[in-house]
C-alpha positions in Angstrom: 75.8 125.5 66.5 73.2 126.9 68.9 71.6 124.4 71.2 68.1 124.9 69.8 69.4 124.3 66.2 71.3 121.2 67.4 68.2 119.8 69.0 66.2 120.3 65.8 69.0 118.5 63.8 69.0 115.6 66.3 65.2 115.5 66.2 65.2 115.2 62.4 68.0 112.6 62.5 66.4 110.5 65.2 63.0 110.5 63.4 64.6 109.5 60.1 66.7 106.7 61.6 63.8 105.3 63.6 61.3 105.2 60.7 60.5 101.6 59.7 61.7 100.6 56.3 60.2 98.2 53.8 62.1 95.0 52.9 64.6 95.7 55.7 65.1 94.3 59.2 64.0 97.1 61.7 66.1 96.0 63.7 85.1 90.3 77.5 98.9 92.6 88.6 99.1 91.5 92.1 102.3 93.7 92.2 100.3 96.7 91.1 100.4 98.7 94.4 98.8 102.0 95.2 102.3 103.6 95.0 102.5 102.3 91.4 99.2 104.0 90.7 100.5 107.3 91.9 103.7 106.9 89.8 101.6 106.2 86.7 99.4 109.2 87.5 102.4 111.5 87.7 103.8 110.2 84.4 100.6 110.9 82.5 99.5 114.1 84.3 101.1 116.4 81.7 99.6 114.5 78.8 96.2 114.4 80.4 96.3 118.2 81.0 97.0 118.7 77.3 94.3 116.3 76.3 91.8 118.0 78.7 92.0 121.2 76.5 89.9 119.3 74.0 87.2 118.5 76.5 84.2 120.8 76.4 84.2 123.7 78.8 80.9 122.6 80.3 82.4 119.2 81.2 85.4 121.0 82.7 83.2 123.3 84.8 81.3 120.3 86.3 84.5 118.4 86.9 86.0 121.4 88.7 83.1 121.6 91.0 83.3 117.9 91.7 87.0 118.0 92.2 86.6 120.8 94.8 85.1 118.3 97.2 87.2 115.3 96.2 90.5 117.0 96.4 89.8 119.4 99.3 92.6 117.8 101.2 95.1 119.7 99.0 94.1 122.9 100.9 93.1 126.3 99.5 95.6 128.6 97.8 96.8 131.5 100.0 97.6 134.9 98.8 101.0 136.4 99.0 99.8 138.7 101.9 99.4 135.5 104.0 103.1 135.0 103.8 103.0 132.2 101.1 105.8 132.4 98.5 104.3 133.2 95.0 105.9 130.0 93.6 104.1 127.9 96.2 100.8 129.6 95.3 101.4 128.9 91.6 102.2 125.3 92.3 98.9 124.9 94.2 97.0 126.4 91.3 98.7 124.1 88.8 97.9 121.1 91.0 94.3 122.0 91.3 94.0 122.6 87.5 95.6 119.2 86.9 93.3 117.5 89.3 90.2 119.0 87.6 91.6 118.0 84.2 92.3 114.5 85.5 88.8 114.1 86.9 87.2 115.4 83.7 89.2 112.9 81.7 88.3 110.2 84.1 84.6 111.0 83.6 85.1 110.6 79.8 86.8 107.2 80.3 84.2 106.0 82.8 81.3 106.9 80.6 82.5 106.4 77.0 85.7 104.4 76.8 85.5 100.7 75.7 89.3 100.2 75.8 89.0 98.5 72.4 86.6 95.9 73.7 84.5 95.9 70.6 86.5 92.9 69.4 84.7 90.8 72.1 81.2 92.2 71.9 81.2 92.6 68.1 83.7 90.2 66.5 83.3 87.3 69.0 79.8 87.6 70.5 78.2 89.3 67.5 75.8 91.1 69.8 75.7 94.0 67.3 73.7 91.8 65.0 71.2 90.8 67.7 70.7 94.4 68.9 70.1 95.8 65.4 67.5 93.1 64.6 65.8 92.2 67.8 66.3 94.7 70.7 63.7 97.4 70.7 63.8 100.1 73.4 61.0 98.5 75.5 63.0 95.2 75.6 66.2 97.1 76.4 64.6 98.8 79.3 63.2 95.5 80.6 66.8 94.1 80.8 67.9 97.1 82.8 69.6 99.3 80.1 69.3 103.0 80.8 68.9 106.0 78.5 70.5 109.4 79.1 67.7 111.9 78.8 70.2 114.9 78.5 71.0 113.9 74.9 67.5 113.3 73.7 65.7 116.0 71.7 62.7 117.3 73.7 59.5 115.3 73.1 61.2 112.8 70.9 59.9 109.8 72.9 56.4 110.6 71.9 57.2 110.6 68.2 59.1 107.3 67.8 58.2 103.6 67.9 59.5 102.2 71.2 58.7 98.7 69.9 61.1 99.1 66.9 64.7 98.0 67.0 65.4 100.8 64.6 64.7 103.2 67.4 67.4 101.5 69.5 69.8 102.0 66.7 68.9 105.7 66.6 69.5 105.9 70.4 72.9 104.3 70.0 73.8 106.6 67.2 73.0 109.5 69.5 75.1 108.0 72.3 72.1 107.9 74.5 72.3 104.4 75.9 74.3 104.4 79.1 77.4 102.2 79.1 77.1 101.1 75.4 79.1 102.6 72.6 78.2 101.8 69.0 79.4 102.8 65.6 76.5 103.1 63.2 77.1 103.5 59.4 75.3 105.7 57.0 72.8 103.0 56.3 71.9 102.8 60.0 73.6 99.4 60.6 75.6 98.8 63.7 79.1 97.9 62.7 80.9 98.0 66.0 79.6 97.7 69.6 81.3 97.8 73.0 80.6 98.5 76.6 82.0 101.0 79.2 82.3 101.1 83.0 79.0 103.0 83.1 77.1 99.9 81.9 77.2 98.3 85.4 78.1 101.3 87.6 75.7 104.0 86.5 72.0 104.4 86.5 69.6 107.3 85.8 67.1 109.2 88.0 64.0 108.1 86.0 63.0 111.7 85.6 61.5 111.1 82.2 60.1 107.6 82.8 61.5 104.4 84.4 64.9 103.8 82.9 65.2 107.2 81.2 66.6 110.2 83.0 69.8 112.0 84.1 72.9 110.0 84.7 73.9 109.0 88.2 77.5 107.8 87.9 78.8 105.4 90.6 75.3 104.0 91.4 75.2 100.3 90.8 72.6 99.4 88.1 70.8 96.7 90.1 68.2 96.5 87.3 70.7 95.4 84.7 70.6 91.8 83.7 74.1 91.4 82.2 73.7 87.7 81.9 70.5 87.9 79.9 72.2 90.4 77.5 75.2 88.2 77.0 73.0 85.1 76.5 71.5 86.8 73.4 74.8 86.0 71.6 74.2 83.6 68.7 77.7 82.0 69.2 77.3 80.7 72.7 76.4 77.1 73.6 73.2 76.2 75.3 75.1 75.4 78.5 76.8 78.7 78.6 73.6 80.6 77.9 72.0 78.8 80.8 74.7 80.0 83.1 74.4 83.6 82.0 70.6 83.5 82.2 70.9 82.2 85.8 72.5 85.4 87.2 69.4 87.6 87.2 69.3 91.4 87.5 72.0 93.2 89.4 74.5 90.3 89.4 77.6 89.4 87.5 80.3 86.8 87.8 83.6 88.4 87.0 85.5 85.1 87.0 83.2 82.8 85.0 85.1 83.3 81.8 88.4 82.6 83.6 87.6 79.5 85.7 84.3 78.2 84.4 82.7 78.3 87.8 79.5 80.2 88.6 79.0 82.2 91.8 77.7 85.6 90.7 78.2 88.7 92.7 76.0 91.7 93.4 77.2 94.7 91.3 78.9 97.1 93.8 78.7 100.9 94.0 81.6 102.8 92.4 81.1 105.8 94.7 82.5 106.5 98.1 85.9 105.0 97.2 88.2 107.8 98.2 89.1 106.3 101.6 89.0 102.7 100.4 92.4 101.1 99.9 91.4 97.8 98.2 88.4 97.5 96.0 86.4 94.2 95.4 84.8 92.0 97.9 88.0 90.0 98.3 90.5 92.9 98.2 93.0 91.5 95.7 94.4 94.9 95.0 93.8 98.7 94.9 91.1 100.3 92.8 93.2 100.5 89.7 94.0 96.8 90.0 90.3 95.9 89.7 89.7 98.5 87.0 92.4 96.9 84.9 91.2 93.4 85.7 87.6 94.2 84.5 88.7 96.3 81.6 91.0 93.6 80.2 89.4 90.3 81.2 85.7 91.2 81.3 85.1 94.1 78.9 87.6 92.7 76.3 89.8 95.8 76.5 93.0 95.8 74.6 95.3 96.4 77.5 97.7 94.7 79.9 96.9 92.8 83.0 98.9 90.2 85.0 98.3 88.4 88.2 100.4 85.2 88.6 98.2 84.2 91.7 95.3 83.8 89.3 97.3 82.5 86.3 96.4 85.5 84.2 98.9 87.3 82.0 97.3 89.4 79.1 99.4 91.8 77.0 98.4 94.0 74.1 100.3 96.5 72.1 99.4 99.2 72.2 98.1 99.1 75.8 94.7 100.9 75.6 94.0 100.4 79.3 96.9 101.2 81.7 97.5 104.9 80.6 93.8 105.6 81.5 93.8 104.1 85.0 94.9 107.2 86.9 92.2 109.4 85.4 89.6 106.7 85.9 90.5 106.4 89.5 90.5 110.1 90.1 86.9 110.3 88.8 85.8 107.4 90.9 87.4 109.0 94.0 85.5 112.2 93.2 82.1 110.4 93.4 80.7 110.8 96.9 78.2 108.3 98.4 74.7 109.8 98.1 73.2 110.9 101.4 70.0 109.2 102.6 66.8 111.0 101.5 65.2 113.3 103.9 62.8 111.6 106.3 64.0 108.1 105.3 65.1 107.2 108.8 64.3 108.1 112.4 67.1 110.3 113.7 66.4 109.5 117.4 66.3 105.8 116.8 69.4 106.0 114.6 71.3 107.6 117.4 70.5 104.7 119.7 71.6 102.4 116.8 74.9 104.2 116.5 75.7 103.4 120.1 75.0 99.7 119.4 77.1 99.8 116.2 80.0 101.3 118.1 79.9 98.4 120.5 79.2 95.5 118.2 80.4 96.5 114.6 83.1 99.1 114.7 86.0 96.8 115.2 85.5 95.8 111.5 83.7 98.8 110.1 86.3 101.2 111.3 85.1 104.8 111.9 81.5 103.9 111.6 81.4 103.1 107.9 84.9 102.1 106.9 86.8 98.9 106.7 89.5 97.2 108.7 90.9 96.0 105.3 92.7 99.4 105.1 94.9 97.8 107.7 95.3 94.6 105.8 92.6 92.5 107.6 90.7 89.8 105.8 88.0 87.5 107.1 87.5 83.8 106.5 84.0 83.0 105.2 83.3 81.0 108.4 84.1 84.0 110.5 81.3 86.0 109.0 78.9 83.2 108.2 78.7 83.9 104.5 79.1 81.5 101.6 82.8 80.8 100.8 82.4 79.5 97.2 83.4 82.8 95.6 86.3 83.5 97.9 87.7 80.1 97.1 88.1 81.2 93.5 90.1 84.3 94.4 93.7 85.0 95.3 93.1 85.8 99.0 90.5 83.0 99.7 88.8 85.4 102.1 86.5 88.5 102.2 87.2 92.1 102.9 84.9 94.0 105.3 82.7 96.0 102.9 82.7 99.7 103.5 79.2 100.9 104.4 78.3 103.4 101.6 74.7 104.6 101.1 73.2 101.3 102.3 69.7 102.7 101.8 70.4 102.8 98.0 71.6 99.4 97.0 69.9 96.3 98.4 70.4 93.3 98.4 73.4 92.9 100.6 76.5 90.7 101.1 78.6 89.8 98.1 76.1 87.3 96.8 72.9 89.3 97.6 71.8 86.7 100.2 70.4 89.3 102.5 67.4 91.1 101.0 67.1 93.8 103.6 69.2 95.6 106.3 67.0 93.8 108.8 68.3 90.5 107.3 71.9 91.7 107.6 71.5 92.6 111.3 69.7 89.3 112.1 72.4 87.4 110.3 75.3 88.9 112.3 73.3 88.8 115.5 73.1 85.0 115.0 76.5 84.3 113.6 78.5 86.7 115.9 76.3 86.0 118.9 75.7 89.6 119.6 72.7 89.0 121.9 70.7 91.9 120.5 67.0 92.0 121.4 64.4 92.7 118.6 64.2 96.4 119.5 68.0 96.8 119.5 68.1 95.1 116.1 65.6 97.7 114.8 67.7 100.5 116.3 70.7 99.2 114.5 68.9 99.0 111.2 67.8 102.6 111.5 71.4 103.6 112.0 72.5 101.7 108.9 69.8 103.5 106.9 71.5 106.8 107.9 74.8 105.9 106.4 
């Protein structure tokens, strides 16, 4: 179907769905090492390559461009005239094709896969009922949900009622709400609803209006009030609703449903991970460890996750999570940290700040932006002067040095958001670590951090 015809069909469908109707409501393993990740990736590579043939050519083209940067370490394919054996050239071509297919599949998983978690969000929390009856687009945008403008028919927002929950149902039916997947029946009732990785770890560029624009995968959605959304569930007690409502925008406690304690974290970026060995603030395991933990214990995914250190051992058959982890990780690795906007920092001052950083910070932030945790180092809360309540709930009881990725983009800072600005971060460490930086030196250091 031509794109113009498809747009007209969607326009008609959207308008029909969103029209108010009379007499009708208008609307949740420590042994999983990085080597194991690679073994899983090799096991599933062939299957993912076959599956990728069903992915649209446009998606594959985008993924191939992305993969070019993410997997450049593989080298470029030489011609036979360079002395390379033809078999080696063919092997490189196959590897590059597999990498592109893996990244493309990972993008699909990241954006659209619920891992079967509808059983939590629909069967247990019954949020599909609340959304259909009470959540209009204006309300959805206020709690930080985002809309993918690329799937909207041109001009449609000027034709529909943004105060009607029926319009939200229409958006869900079009797969336009970032991070939420819904099955809508022929009578425009939501029958199944689940969430994806993109809910918390994607935003949009606001190119249409605030909250509506093109996807920006990997960017933490610091507008998203996950707790307020969960608190809409009609099955939760007043005490639990109060806990969820206390989190606020951009925060989430990934252990509350495991230990009943409440120390919410700032949603972290999912970009710039290619050189990071252990994800999460407390570095319990590699990226795929945390992906599995969140998919199974937080999103309600029907998969396997085990960590005896935390007393967690969840198994499902079939496992709808583990086979997808290599592709998901490949896509996350392909997402670079966004560069600072032009003119957002003073280059000369930042150079002075870099010299200070090298002297005072690089022992932990290895290489100017990395982390000493790649070498296994962890830091006790007292060592860095941050609150230790969250660390006490984890396997390691300590914090990882956070890699410095696009700091200009995602305030507040520290695991709990206790530093509102980069100036607050520098002042904190100047005090706790007794760096002895004068006010001007602190400003220089802030300017360098803005350049990362």
